[in-house]
N, CA, C, O and CB atoms as a CASP TS submission, in Angstrom:
PFRMAT TS
TARGET T0000
AUTHOR 0000-0000-0000
METHOD Language model
MODEL 1
PARENT N/A
ATOM      1  N   MET     1     -30.276  52.610   4.301  1.00  0.00           N
ATOM      2  CA  MET     1     -29.614  51.422   3.807  1.00  0.00           C
ATOM      3  C   MET     1     -30.555  50.244   4.010  1.00  0.00           C
ATOM      4  O   MET     1     -31.161  50.110   5.073  1.00  0.00           O
ATOM      5  CB  MET     1     -28.250  51.193   4.521  1.00  0.00           C
ATOM      6  N   SER     2     -30.679  49.395   3.006  1.00  0.00           N
ATOM      7  CA  SER     2     -31.548  48.238   3.129  1.00  0.00           C
ATOM      8  C   SER     2     -30.968  47.260   4.148  1.00  0.00           C
ATOM      9  O   SER     2     -29.762  47.230   4.395  1.00  0.00           O
ATOM     10  CB  SER     2     -31.738  47.552   1.763  1.00  0.00           C
ATOM     11  N   GLU     3     -31.854  46.471   4.725  1.00  0.00           N
ATOM     12  CA  GLU     3     -31.424  45.491   5.736  1.00  0.00           C
ATOM     13  C   GLU     3     -30.421  44.498   5.142  1.00  0.00           C
ATOM     14  O   GLU     3     -29.452  44.125   5.803  1.00  0.00           O
ATOM     15  CB  GLU     3     -32.645  44.733   6.309  1.00  0.00           C
ATOM     16  N   LYS     4     -30.650  44.075   3.914  1.00  0.00           N
ATOM     17  CA  LYS     4     -29.738  43.131   3.265  1.00  0.00           C
ATOM     18  C   LYS     4     -28.358  43.754   3.073  1.00  0.00           C
ATOM     19  O   LYS     4     -27.346  43.109   3.350  1.00  0.00           O
ATOM     20  CB  LYS     4     -30.309  42.678   1.911  1.00  0.00           C
ATOM     21  N   LYS     5     -28.306  44.987   2.606  1.00  0.00           N
ATOM     22  CA  LYS     5     -27.030  45.658   2.389  1.00  0.00           C
ATOM     23  C   LYS     5     -26.312  45.887   3.721  1.00  0.00           C
ATOM     24  O   LYS     5     -25.094  45.731   3.810  1.00  0.00           O
ATOM     25  CB  LYS     5     -27.243  46.997   1.655  1.00  0.00           C
ATOM     26  N   LYS     6     -27.063  46.254   4.744  1.00  0.00           N
ATOM     27  CA  LYS     6     -26.486  46.455   6.062  1.00  0.00           C
ATOM     28  C   LYS     6     -25.871  45.153   6.575  1.00  0.00           C
ATOM     29  O   LYS     6     -24.758  45.150   7.101  1.00  0.00           O
ATOM     30  CB  LYS     6     -27.553  46.973   7.044  1.00  0.00           C
ATOM     31  N   LEU     7     -26.604  44.046   6.418  1.00  0.00           N
ATOM     32  CA  LEU     7     -26.103  42.740   6.850  1.00  0.00           C
ATOM     33  C   LEU     7     -24.826  42.373   6.102  1.00  0.00           C
ATOM     34  O   LEU     7     -23.892  41.838   6.699  1.00  0.00           O
ATOM     35  CB  LEU     7     -27.170  41.658   6.634  1.00  0.00           C
ATOM     36  N   LEU     8     -24.776  42.653   4.816  1.00  0.00           N
ATOM     37  CA  LEU     8     -23.579  42.352   4.023  1.00  0.00           C
ATOM     38  C   LEU     8     -22.376  43.166   4.489  1.00  0.00           C
ATOM     39  O   LEU     8     -21.246  42.684   4.414  1.00  0.00           O
ATOM     40  CB  LEU     8     -23.844  42.623   2.543  1.00  0.00           C
ATOM     41  N   ASN     9     -22.591  44.363   4.958  1.00  0.00           N
ATOM     42  CA  ASN     9     -21.504  45.228   5.416  1.00  0.00           C
ATOM     43  C   ASN     9     -21.071  44.927   6.848  1.00  0.00           C
ATOM     44  O   ASN     9     -19.974  45.316   7.248  1.00  0.00           O
ATOM     45  CB  ASN     9     -21.923  46.674   5.311  1.00  0.00           C
ATOM     46  N   GLU    10     -21.901  44.249   7.624  1.00  0.00           N
ATOM     47  CA  GLU    10     -21.617  44.031   9.038  1.00  0.00           C
ATOM     48  C   GLU    10     -21.352  42.576   9.402  1.00  0.00           C
ATOM     49  O   GLU    10     -21.136  42.276  10.577  1.00  0.00           O
ATOM     50  CB  GLU    10     -22.751  44.536   9.852  1.00  0.00           C
ATOM     51  N   SER    11     -21.362  41.677   8.451  1.00  0.00           N
ATOM     52  CA  SER    11     -21.205  40.263   8.777  1.00  0.00           C
ATOM     53  C   SER    11     -20.214  39.581   7.844  1.00  0.00           C
ATOM     54  O   SER    11     -19.885  40.083   6.770  1.00  0.00           O
ATOM     55  CB  SER    11     -22.551  39.553   8.713  1.00  0.00           C
ATOM     56  N   ILE    12     -19.754  38.428   8.291  1.00  0.00           N
ATOM     57  CA  ILE    12     -18.780  37.663   7.506  1.00  0.00           C
ATOM     58  C   ILE    12     -18.948  36.173   7.808  1.00  0.00           C
ATOM     59  O   ILE    12     -19.228  35.792   8.945  1.00  0.00           O
ATOM     60  CB  ILE    12     -17.319  38.129   7.817  1.00  0.00           C
ATOM     61  N   ALA    13     -18.779  35.353   6.807  1.00  0.00           N
ATOM     62  CA  ALA    13     -18.762  33.906   6.980  1.00  0.00           C
ATOM     63  C   ALA    13     -17.298  33.480   7.085  1.00  0.00           C
ATOM     64  O   ALA    13     -16.454  33.926   6.309  1.00  0.00           O
ATOM     65  CB  ALA    13     -19.498  33.167   5.792  1.00  0.00           C
ATOM     66  N   VAL    14     -17.014  32.617   8.048  1.00  0.00           N
ATOM     67  CA  VAL    14     -15.629  32.227   8.312  1.00  0.00           C
ATOM     68  C   VAL    14     -15.481  30.725   8.132  1.00  0.00           C
ATOM     69  O   VAL    14     -16.299  29.945   8.620  1.00  0.00           O
ATOM     70  CB  VAL    14     -15.194  32.650   9.738  1.00  0.00           C
ATOM     71  N   ASP    15     -14.434  30.332   7.429  1.00  0.00           N
ATOM     72  CA  ASP    15     -14.145  28.941   7.122  1.00  0.00           C
ATOM     73  C   ASP    15     -13.236  28.316   8.180  1.00  0.00           C
ATOM     74  O   ASP    15     -12.564  29.024   8.930  1.00  0.00           O
ATOM     75  CB  ASP    15     -13.503  28.829   5.745  1.00  0.00           C
ATOM     76  N   THR    16     -13.222  27.011   8.232  1.00  0.00           N
ATOM     77  CA  THR    16     -12.424  26.263   9.200  1.00  0.00           C
ATOM     78  C   THR    16     -10.942  26.627   9.137  1.00  0.00           C
ATOM     79  O   THR    16     -10.311  26.827  10.175  1.00  0.00           O
ATOM     80  CB  THR    16     -12.593  24.776   8.969  1.00  0.00           C
ATOM     81  N   SER    17     -10.389  26.713   7.944  1.00  0.00           N
ATOM     82  CA  SER    17      -8.948  26.948   7.813  1.00  0.00           C
ATOM     83  C   SER    17      -8.529  28.279   8.432  1.00  0.00           C
ATOM     84  O   SER    17      -7.457  28.378   9.029  1.00  0.00           O
ATOM     85  CB  SER    17      -8.543  26.913   6.345  1.00  0.00           C
ATOM     86  N   VAL    18      -9.366  29.293   8.291  1.00  0.00           N
ATOM     87  CA  VAL    18      -9.063  30.597   8.881  1.00  0.00           C
ATOM     88  C   VAL    18      -9.084  30.498  10.403  1.00  0.00           C
ATOM     89  O   VAL    18      -8.219  31.056  11.079  1.00  0.00           O
ATOM     90  CB  VAL    18     -10.071  31.667   8.395  1.00  0.00           C
ATOM     91  N   LEU    19     -10.065  29.793  10.935  1.00  0.00           N
ATOM     92  CA  LEU    19     -10.175  29.652  12.389  1.00  0.00           C
ATOM     93  C   LEU    19      -9.035  28.818  12.967  1.00  0.00           C
ATOM     94  O   LEU    19      -8.582  29.084  14.080  1.00  0.00           O
ATOM     95  CB  LEU    19     -11.511  29.020  12.755  1.00  0.00           C
ATOM     96  N   ILE    20      -8.570  27.825  12.235  1.00  0.00           N
ATOM     97  CA  ILE    20      -7.415  27.041  12.690  1.00  0.00           C
ATOM     98  C   ILE    20      -6.199  27.959  12.814  1.00  0.00           C
ATOM     99  O   ILE    20      -5.473  27.907  13.807  1.00  0.00           O
ATOM    100  CB  ILE    20      -7.116  25.860  11.708  1.00  0.00           C
ATOM    101  N   GLU    21      -5.987  28.784  11.817  1.00  0.00           N
ATOM    102  CA  GLU    21      -4.863  29.725  11.872  1.00  0.00           C
ATOM    103  C   GLU    21      -4.988  30.639  13.094  1.00  0.00           C
ATOM    104  O   GLU    21      -4.007  30.890  13.793  1.00  0.00           O
ATOM    105  CB  GLU    21      -4.800  30.570  10.576  1.00  0.00           C
ATOM    106  N   TYR    22      -6.188  31.125  13.339  1.00  0.00           N
ATOM    107  CA  TYR    22      -6.423  32.021  14.477  1.00  0.00           C
ATOM    108  C   TYR    22      -6.207  31.290  15.811  1.00  0.00           C
ATOM    109  O   TYR    22      -5.511  31.796  16.692  1.00  0.00           O
ATOM    110  CB  TYR    22      -7.853  32.598  14.416  1.00  0.00           C
ATOM    111  N   LEU    23      -6.798  30.115  15.953  1.00  0.00           N
ATOM    112  CA  LEU    23      -6.705  29.375  17.212  1.00  0.00           C
ATOM    113  C   LEU    23      -5.293  28.865  17.502  1.00  0.00           C
ATOM    114  O   LEU    23      -4.924  28.676  18.661  1.00  0.00           O
ATOM    115  CB  LEU    23      -7.664  28.210  17.189  1.00  0.00           C
ATOM    116  N   GLU    24      -4.513  28.646  16.456  1.00  0.00           N
ATOM    117  CA  GLU    24      -3.137  28.203  16.653  1.00  0.00           C
ATOM    118  C   GLU    24      -2.158  29.372  16.700  1.00  0.00           C
ATOM    119  O   GLU    24      -0.945  29.168  16.767  1.00  0.00           O
ATOM    120  CB  GLU    24      -2.738  27.245  15.549  1.00  0.00           C
ATOM    121  N   ASP    25      -2.679  30.584  16.665  1.00  0.00           N
ATOM    122  CA  ASP    25      -1.889  31.806  16.845  1.00  0.00           C
ATOM    123  C   ASP    25      -0.739  31.924  15.837  1.00  0.00           C
ATOM    124  O   ASP    25       0.381  32.292  16.189  1.00  0.00           O
ATOM    125  CB  ASP    25      -1.332  31.851  18.256  1.00  0.00           C
ATOM    126  N   THR    26      -1.046  31.601  14.576  1.00  0.00           N
ATOM    127  CA  THR    26      -0.044  31.720  13.523  1.00  0.00           C
ATOM    128  C   THR    26       0.006  33.173  13.036  1.00  0.00           C
ATOM    129  O   THR    26      -0.797  34.003  13.462  1.00  0.00           O
ATOM    130  CB  THR    26      -0.360  30.748  12.344  1.00  0.00           C
ATOM    131  N   SER    27       0.946  33.470  12.152  1.00  0.00           N
ATOM    132  CA  SER    27       1.025  34.834  11.613  1.00  0.00           C
ATOM    133  C   SER    27      -0.237  35.180  10.823  1.00  0.00           C
ATOM    134  O   SER    27      -0.713  36.314  10.883  1.00  0.00           O
ATOM    135  CB  SER    27       2.272  34.989  10.715  1.00  0.00           C
ATOM    136  N   LEU    28      -0.777  34.214  10.087  1.00  0.00           N
ATOM    137  CA  LEU    28      -2.030  34.466   9.372  1.00  0.00           C
ATOM    138  C   LEU    28      -3.188  34.647  10.343  1.00  0.00           C
ATOM    139  O   LEU    28      -4.070  35.474  10.113  1.00  0.00           O
ATOM    140  CB  LEU    28      -2.334  33.319   8.402  1.00  0.00           C
ATOM    141  N   GLY    29      -3.188  33.883  11.421  1.00  0.00           N
ATOM    142  CA  GLY    29      -4.211  34.029  12.445  1.00  0.00           C
ATOM    143  C   GLY    29      -4.169  35.392  13.107  1.00  0.00           C
ATOM    144  O   GLY    29      -5.208  35.966  13.434  1.00  0.00           O
ATOM    145  N   LYS    30      -2.966  35.908  13.304  1.00  0.00           N
ATOM    146  CA  LYS    30      -2.815  37.251  13.883  1.00  0.00           C
ATOM    147  C   LYS    30      -3.340  38.319  12.927  1.00  0.00           C
ATOM    148  O   LYS    30      -3.919  39.315  13.362  1.00  0.00           O
ATOM    149  CB  LYS    30      -1.337  37.530  14.225  1.00  0.00           C
ATOM    150  N   LYS    31      -3.137  38.114  11.632  1.00  0.00           N
ATOM    151  CA  LYS    31      -3.679  39.053  10.639  1.00  0.00           C
ATOM    152  C   LYS    31      -5.205  39.008  10.638  1.00  0.00           C
ATOM    153  O   LYS    31      -5.863  40.039  10.501  1.00  0.00           O
ATOM    154  CB  LYS    31      -3.134  38.728   9.225  1.00  0.00           C
ATOM    155  N   PHE    32      -5.759  37.814  10.792  1.00  0.00           N
ATOM    156  CA  PHE    32      -7.212  37.659  10.864  1.00  0.00           C
ATOM    157  C   PHE    32      -7.763  38.406  12.080  1.00  0.00           C
ATOM    158  O   PHE    32      -8.787  39.084  11.984  1.00  0.00           O
ATOM    159  CB  PHE    32      -7.598  36.159  10.930  1.00  0.00           C
ATOM    160  N   LEU    33      -7.092  38.284  13.206  1.00  0.00           N
ATOM    161  CA  LEU    33      -7.494  39.010  14.411  1.00  0.00           C
ATOM    162  C   LEU    33      -7.435  40.517  14.171  1.00  0.00           C
ATOM    163  O   LEU    33      -8.373  41.245  14.497  1.00  0.00           O
ATOM    164  CB  LEU    33      -6.594  38.622  15.602  1.00  0.00           C
ATOM    165  N   GLU    34      -6.344  40.965  13.610  1.00  0.00           N
ATOM    166  CA  GLU    34      -6.126  42.401  13.400  1.00  0.00           C
ATOM    167  C   GLU    34      -7.111  42.996  12.393  1.00  0.00           C
ATOM    168  O   GLU    34      -7.685  44.058  12.633  1.00  0.00           O
ATOM    169  CB  GLU    34      -4.702  42.647  12.926  1.00  0.00           C
ATOM    170  N   LYS    35      -7.303  42.312  11.276  1.00  0.00           N
ATOM    171  CA  LYS    35      -8.091  42.878  10.177  1.00  0.00           C
ATOM    172  C   LYS    35      -9.585  42.571  10.257  1.00  0.00           C
ATOM    173  O   LYS    35     -10.404  43.363   9.791  1.00  0.00           O
ATOM    174  CB  LYS    35      -7.561  42.374   8.876  1.00  0.00           C
ATOM    175  N   ILE    36      -9.944  41.437  10.837  1.00  0.00           N
ATOM    176  CA  ILE    36     -11.344  41.011  10.804  1.00  0.00           C
ATOM    177  C   ILE    36     -11.989  41.011  12.193  1.00  0.00           C
ATOM    178  O   ILE    36     -12.970  41.721  12.416  1.00  0.00           O
ATOM    179  CB  ILE    36     -11.445  39.623  10.194  1.00  0.00           C
ATOM    180  N   ILE    37     -11.456  40.236  13.112  1.00  0.00           N
ATOM    181  CA  ILE    37     -12.083  40.124  14.434  1.00  0.00           C
ATOM    182  C   ILE    37     -12.095  41.467  15.162  1.00  0.00           C
ATOM    183  O   ILE    37     -13.071  41.799  15.835  1.00  0.00           O
ATOM    184  CB  ILE    37     -11.350  39.077  15.282  1.00  0.00           C
ATOM    185  N   SER    38     -11.036  42.224  15.034  1.00  0.00           N
ATOM    186  CA  SER    38     -10.942  43.521  15.715  1.00  0.00           C
ATOM    187  C   SER    38     -11.622  44.655  14.947  1.00  0.00           C
ATOM    188  O   SER    38     -11.637  45.793  15.417  1.00  0.00           O
ATOM    189  CB  SER    38      -9.489  43.873  15.941  1.00  0.00           C
ATOM    190  N   ASN    39     -12.170  44.368  13.804  1.00  0.00           N
ATOM    191  CA  ASN    39     -12.828  45.385  12.987  1.00  0.00           C
ATOM    192  C   ASN    39     -14.209  45.694  13.582  1.00  0.00           C
ATOM    193  O   ASN    39     -15.081  44.825  13.583  1.00  0.00           O
ATOM    194  CB  ASN    39     -12.955  44.912  11.501  1.00  0.00           C
ATOM    195  N   PRO    40     -14.418  46.902  14.081  1.00  0.00           N
ATOM    196  CA  PRO    40     -15.702  47.233  14.706  1.00  0.00           C
ATOM    197  C   PRO    40     -16.881  47.252  13.730  1.00  0.00           C
ATOM    198  O   PRO    40     -18.034  47.174  14.154  1.00  0.00           O
ATOM    199  CB  PRO    40     -15.600  48.572  15.376  1.00  0.00           C
ATOM    200  N   ARG    41     -16.607  47.352  12.448  1.00  0.00           N
ATOM    201  CA  ARG    41     -17.697  47.323  11.456  1.00  0.00           C
ATOM    202  C   ARG    41     -18.318  45.940  11.337  1.00  0.00           C
ATOM    203  O   ARG    41     -19.493  45.818  10.990  1.00  0.00           O
ATOM    204  CB  ARG    41     -17.183  47.770  10.090  1.00  0.00           C
ATOM    205  N   ILE    42     -17.546  44.898  11.621  1.00  0.00           N
ATOM    206  CA  ILE    42     -18.062  43.534  11.505  1.00  0.00           C
ATOM    207  C   ILE    42     -18.704  43.147  12.833  1.00  0.00           C
ATOM    208  O   ILE    42     -18.027  42.983  13.847  1.00  0.00           O
ATOM    209  CB  ILE    42     -16.926  42.525  11.115  1.00  0.00           C
ATOM    210  N   GLN    43     -20.016  43.007  12.800  1.00  0.00           N
ATOM    211  CA  GLN    43     -20.788  42.744  14.013  1.00  0.00           C
ATOM    212  C   GLN    43     -21.157  41.273  14.187  1.00  0.00           C
ATOM    213  O   GLN    43     -21.401  40.824  15.307  1.00  0.00           O
ATOM    214  CB  GLN    43     -22.041  43.573  14.004  1.00  0.00           C
ATOM    215  N   LYS    44     -21.200  40.523  13.091  1.00  0.00           N
ATOM    216  CA  LYS    44     -21.642  39.127  13.156  1.00  0.00           C
ATOM    217  C   LYS    44     -20.681  38.239  12.383  1.00  0.00           C
ATOM    218  O   LYS    44     -20.220  38.583  11.295  1.00  0.00           O
ATOM    219  CB  LYS    44     -23.074  38.978  12.600  1.00  0.00           C
ATOM    220  N   PHE    45     -20.394  37.095  12.972  1.00  0.00           N
ATOM    221  CA  PHE    45     -19.550  36.084  12.348  1.00  0.00           C
ATOM    222  C   PHE    45     -20.386  34.827  12.183  1.00  0.00           C
ATOM    223  O   PHE    45     -21.025  34.371  13.131  1.00  0.00           O
ATOM    224  CB  PHE    45     -18.259  35.804  13.195  1.00  0.00           C
ATOM    225  N   TYR    46     -20.382  34.272  10.993  1.00  0.00           N
ATOM    226  CA  TYR    46     -21.154  33.069  10.717  1.00  0.00           C
ATOM    227  C   TYR    46     -20.213  31.923  10.377  1.00  0.00           C
ATOM    228  O   TYR    46     -19.235  32.096   9.651  1.00  0.00           O
ATOM    229  CB  TYR    46     -22.155  33.310   9.568  1.00  0.00           C
ATOM    230  N   ILE    47     -20.524  30.760  10.911  1.00  0.00           N
ATOM    231  CA  ILE    47     -19.804  29.545  10.530  1.00  0.00           C
ATOM    232  C   ILE    47     -20.838  28.469  10.226  1.00  0.00           C
ATOM    233  O   ILE    47     -21.913  28.437  10.826  1.00  0.00           O
ATOM    234  CB  ILE    47     -18.813  29.080  11.663  1.00  0.00           C
ATOM    235  N   ALA    48     -20.508  27.605   9.304  1.00  0.00           N
ATOM    236  CA  ALA    48     -21.379  26.477   8.993  1.00  0.00           C
ATOM    237  C   ALA    48     -21.313  25.475  10.147  1.00  0.00           C
ATOM    238  O   ALA    48     -20.281  25.373  10.812  1.00  0.00           O
ATOM    239  CB  ALA    48     -20.969  25.805   7.640  1.00  0.00           C
ATOM    240  N   PRO    49     -22.379  24.747  10.391  1.00  0.00           N
ATOM    241  CA  PRO    49     -22.370  23.770  11.493  1.00  0.00           C
ATOM    242  C   PRO    49     -21.208  22.773  11.414  1.00  0.00           C
ATOM    243  O   PRO    49     -20.706  22.330  12.447  1.00  0.00           O
ATOM    244  CB  PRO    49     -23.678  23.006  11.506  1.00  0.00           C
ATOM    245  N   ILE    50     -20.789  22.428  10.230  1.00  0.00           N
ATOM    246  CA  ILE    50     -19.701  21.467  10.082  1.00  0.00           C
ATOM    247  C   ILE    50     -18.372  22.027  10.589  1.00  0.00           C
ATOM    248  O   ILE    50     -17.480  21.257  10.946  1.00  0.00           O
ATOM    249  CB  ILE    50     -19.565  21.054   8.623  1.00  0.00           C
ATOM    250  N   VAL    51     -18.224  23.341  10.628  1.00  0.00           N
ATOM    251  CA  VAL    51     -16.972  23.967  11.067  1.00  0.00           C
ATOM    252  C   VAL    51     -16.655  23.584  12.507  1.00  0.00           C
ATOM    253  O   VAL    51     -15.496  23.333  12.836  1.00  0.00           O
ATOM    254  CB  VAL    51     -17.056  25.499  10.933  1.00  0.00           C
ATOM    255  N   ASP    52     -17.659  23.535  13.364  1.00  0.00           N
ATOM    256  CA  ASP    52     -17.455  23.122  14.751  1.00  0.00           C
ATOM    257  C   ASP    52     -16.821  21.731  14.809  1.00  0.00           C
ATOM    258  O   ASP    52     -15.856  21.511  15.541  1.00  0.00           O
ATOM    259  CB  ASP    52     -18.794  23.135  15.520  1.00  0.00           C
ATOM    260  N   THR    53     -17.360  20.816  14.050  1.00  0.00           N
ATOM    261  CA  THR    53     -16.840  19.447  14.006  1.00  0.00           C
ATOM    262  C   THR    53     -15.436  19.402  13.419  1.00  0.00           C
ATOM    263  O   THR    53     -14.559  18.713  13.941  1.00  0.00           O
ATOM    264  CB  THR    53     -17.771  18.551  13.191  1.00  0.00           C
ATOM    265  N   GLU    54     -15.226  20.136  12.336  1.00  0.00           N
ATOM    266  CA  GLU    54     -13.904  20.156  11.710  1.00  0.00           C
ATOM    267  C   GLU    54     -12.847  20.738  12.644  1.00  0.00           C
ATOM    268  O   GLU    54     -11.735  20.217  12.729  1.00  0.00           O
ATOM    269  CB  GLU    54     -13.947  20.959  10.414  1.00  0.00           C
ATOM    270  N   LEU    55     -13.191  21.809  13.341  1.00  0.00           N
ATOM    271  CA  LEU    55     -12.239  22.403  14.292  1.00  0.00           C
ATOM    272  C   LEU    55     -11.853  21.400  15.367  1.00  0.00           C
ATOM    273  O   LEU    55     -10.673  21.231  15.676  1.00  0.00           O
ATOM    274  CB  LEU    55     -12.835  23.664  14.940  1.00  0.00           C
ATOM    275  N   LYS    56     -12.840  20.743  15.928  1.00  0.00           N
ATOM    276  CA  LYS    56     -12.563  19.766  16.986  1.00  0.00           C
ATOM    277  C   LYS    56     -11.717  18.612  16.461  1.00  0.00           C
ATOM    278  O   LYS    56     -10.786  18.167  17.132  1.00  0.00           O
ATOM    279  CB  LYS    56     -13.874  19.229  17.576  1.00  0.00           C
ATOM    280  N   TYR    57     -12.037  18.131  15.271  1.00  0.00           N
ATOM    281  CA  TYR    57     -11.283  17.021  14.692  1.00  0.00           C
ATOM    282  C   TYR    57      -9.821  17.404  14.451  1.00  0.00           C
ATOM    283  O   TYR    57      -8.910  16.688  14.868  1.00  0.00           O
ATOM    284  CB  TYR    57     -11.930  16.571  13.379  1.00  0.00           C
ATOM    285  N   ILE    58      -9.608  18.513  13.792  1.00  0.00           N
ATOM    286  CA  ILE    58      -8.242  18.932  13.454  1.00  0.00           C
ATOM    287  C   ILE    58      -7.434  19.223  14.711  1.00  0.00           C
ATOM    288  O   ILE    58      -6.296  18.773  14.841  1.00  0.00           O
ATOM    289  CB  ILE    58      -8.267  20.173  12.547  1.00  0.00           C
ATOM    290  N   LEU    59      -8.021  19.972  15.633  1.00  0.00           N
ATOM    291  CA  LEU    59      -7.292  20.311  16.854  1.00  0.00           C
ATOM    292  C   LEU    59      -7.098  19.101  17.758  1.00  0.00           C
ATOM    293  O   LEU    59      -6.107  19.025  18.485  1.00  0.00           O
ATOM    294  CB  LEU    59      -8.022  21.403  17.611  1.00  0.00           C
ATOM    295  N   CYS    60      -8.021  18.167  17.721  1.00  0.00           N
ATOM    296  CA  CYS    60      -7.865  16.932  18.490  1.00  0.00           C
ATOM    297  C   CYS    60      -6.637  16.166  18.019  1.00  0.00           C
ATOM    298  O   CYS    60      -5.883  15.631  18.831  1.00  0.00           O
ATOM    299  CB  CYS    60      -9.124  16.052  18.368  1.00  0.00           C
ATOM    300  N   ARG    61      -6.441  16.114  16.721  1.00  0.00           N
ATOM    301  CA  ARG    61      -5.281  15.414  16.164  1.00  0.00           C
ATOM    302  C   ARG    61      -3.979  16.130  16.529  1.00  0.00           C
ATOM    303  O   ARG    61      -2.937  15.489  16.666  1.00  0.00           O
ATOM    304  CB  ARG    61      -5.409  15.298  14.635  1.00  0.00           C
ATOM    305  N   ARG    62      -4.033  17.430  16.683  1.00  0.00           N
ATOM    306  CA  ARG    62      -2.824  18.208  16.954  1.00  0.00           C
ATOM    307  C   ARG    62      -2.553  18.418  18.442  1.00  0.00           C
ATOM    308  O   ARG    62      -1.397  18.454  18.864  1.00  0.00           O
ATOM    309  CB  ARG    62      -2.927  19.543  16.278  1.00  0.00           C
ATOM    310  N   LYS    63      -3.624  18.557  19.245  1.00  0.00           N
ATOM    311  CA  LYS    63      -3.440  18.955  20.643  1.00  0.00           C
ATOM    312  C   LYS    63      -4.033  17.987  21.656  1.00  0.00           C
ATOM    313  O   LYS    63      -3.843  18.162  22.860  1.00  0.00           O
ATOM    314  CB  LYS    63      -4.038  20.295  20.855  1.00  0.00           C
ATOM    315  N   GLY    64      -4.743  16.976  21.192  1.00  0.00           N
ATOM    316  CA  GLY    64      -5.418  16.057  22.099  1.00  0.00           C
ATOM    317  C   GLY    64      -6.871  16.471  22.282  1.00  0.00           C
ATOM    318  O   GLY    64      -7.225  17.637  22.105  1.00  0.00           O
ATOM    319  N   SER    65      -7.704  15.504  22.638  1.00  0.00           N
ATOM    320  CA  SER    65      -9.145  15.759  22.667  1.00  0.00           C
ATOM    321  C   SER    65      -9.569  16.753  23.744  1.00  0.00           C
ATOM    322  O   SER    65     -10.406  17.618  23.486  1.00  0.00           O
ATOM    323  CB  SER    65      -9.879  14.469  22.872  1.00  0.00           C
ATOM    324  N   ASP    66      -9.007  16.646  24.944  1.00  0.00           N
ATOM    325  CA  ASP    66      -9.410  17.565  26.012  1.00  0.00           C
ATOM    326  C   ASP    66      -9.101  19.013  25.650  1.00  0.00           C
ATOM    327  O   ASP    66      -9.950  19.891  25.807  1.00  0.00           O
ATOM    328  CB  ASP    66      -8.711  17.198  27.321  1.00  0.00           C
ATOM    329  N   GLU    67      -7.901  19.258  25.172  1.00  0.00           N
ATOM    330  CA  GLU    67      -7.491  20.622  24.803  1.00  0.00           C
ATOM    331  C   GLU    67      -8.328  21.138  23.632  1.00  0.00           C
ATOM    332  O   GLU    67      -8.730  22.302  23.618  1.00  0.00           O
ATOM    333  CB  GLU    67      -5.986  20.658  24.439  1.00  0.00           C
ATOM    334  N   ALA    68      -8.585  20.279  22.660  1.00  0.00           N
ATOM    335  CA  ALA    68      -9.378  20.685  21.495  1.00  0.00           C
ATOM    336  C   ALA    68     -10.790  21.088  21.908  1.00  0.00           C
ATOM    337  O   ALA    68     -11.289  22.126  21.474  1.00  0.00           O
ATOM    338  CB  ALA    68      -9.436  19.549  20.462  1.00  0.00           C
ATOM    339  N   LEU    69     -11.427  20.290  22.729  1.00  0.00           N
ATOM    340  CA  LEU    69     -12.788  20.598  23.167  1.00  0.00           C
ATOM    341  C   LEU    69     -12.840  21.911  23.946  1.00  0.00           C
ATOM    342  O   LEU    69     -13.744  22.720  23.738  1.00  0.00           O
ATOM    343  CB  LEU    69     -13.338  19.460  24.027  1.00  0.00           C
ATOM    344  N   LYS    70     -11.879  22.126  24.837  1.00  0.00           N
ATOM    345  CA  LYS    70     -11.843  23.365  25.611  1.00  0.00           C
ATOM    346  C   LYS    70     -11.630  24.572  24.704  1.00  0.00           C
ATOM    347  O   LYS    70     -12.329  25.579  24.811  1.00  0.00           O
ATOM    348  CB  LYS    70     -10.738  23.302  26.671  1.00  0.00           C
ATOM    349  N   LEU    71     -10.669  24.455  23.826  1.00  0.00           N
ATOM    350  CA  LEU    71     -10.311  25.569  22.946  1.00  0.00           C
ATOM    351  C   LEU    71     -11.470  25.967  22.033  1.00  0.00           C
ATOM    352  O   LEU    71     -11.794  27.149  21.915  1.00  0.00           O
ATOM    353  CB  LEU    71      -9.092  25.201  22.105  1.00  0.00           C
ATOM    354  N   VAL    72     -12.084  24.993  21.398  1.00  0.00           N
ATOM    355  CA  VAL    72     -13.171  25.277  20.459  1.00  0.00           C
ATOM    356  C   VAL    72     -14.410  25.787  21.197  1.00  0.00           C
ATOM    357  O   VAL    72     -15.047  26.742  20.753  1.00  0.00           O
ATOM    358  CB  VAL    72     -13.519  24.017  19.645  1.00  0.00           C
ATOM    359  N   SER    73     -14.748  25.164  22.304  1.00  0.00           N
ATOM    360  CA  SER    73     -15.928  25.600  23.057  1.00  0.00           C
ATOM    361  C   SER    73     -15.760  27.033  23.555  1.00  0.00           C
ATOM    362  O   SER    73     -16.682  27.842  23.449  1.00  0.00           O
ATOM    363  CB  SER    73     -16.187  24.656  24.244  1.00  0.00           C
ATOM    364  N   LYS    74     -14.600  27.343  24.090  1.00  0.00           N
ATOM    365  CA  LYS    74     -14.339  28.695  24.577  1.00  0.00           C
ATOM    366  C   LYS    74     -14.421  29.707  23.441  1.00  0.00           C
ATOM    367  O   LYS    74     -15.022  30.770  23.594  1.00  0.00           O
ATOM    368  CB  LYS    74     -12.963  28.767  25.248  1.00  0.00           C
ATOM    369  N   PHE    75     -13.822  29.379  22.308  1.00  0.00           N
ATOM    370  CA  PHE    75     -13.831  30.291  21.173  1.00  0.00           C
ATOM    371  C   PHE    75     -15.241  30.545  20.647  1.00  0.00           C
ATOM    372  O   PHE    75     -15.602  31.690  20.376  1.00  0.00           O
ATOM    373  CB  PHE    75     -12.961  29.742  20.064  1.00  0.00           C
ATOM    374  N   LEU    76     -16.027  29.508  20.503  1.00  0.00           N
ATOM    375  CA  LEU    76     -17.349  29.658  19.903  1.00  0.00           C
ATOM    376  C   LEU    76     -18.336  30.379  20.818  1.00  0.00           C
ATOM    377  O   LEU    76     -19.350  30.891  20.344  1.00  0.00           O
ATOM    378  CB  LEU    76     -17.899  28.304  19.537  1.00  0.00           C
ATOM    379  N   LYS    77     -18.059  30.427  22.103  1.00  0.00           N
ATOM    380  CA  LYS    77     -18.929  31.177  23.016  1.00  0.00           C
ATOM    381  C   LYS    77     -18.709  32.635  22.787  1.00  0.00           C
ATOM    382  O   LYS    77     -19.336  33.465  23.445  1.00  0.00           O
ATOM    383  CB  LYS    77     -18.666  30.813  24.494  1.00  0.00           C
TER
END
């Protein structure tokens, strides 16, 4: 298998909205955990640099800045 094809089969790019659902433990977030995060075939998750900022901004508005920073930092590690 070519390296490019292997990478396509083992990696995924994730958008802010999906991560918000996951971090807020919604029903859609639980499906994301079940189908994507827990999938052993997916070895790498990619997010755009702006996603970090968007997550912090959205969660800050919903949960406060301290909680947002802790939640996002823990998740991204």
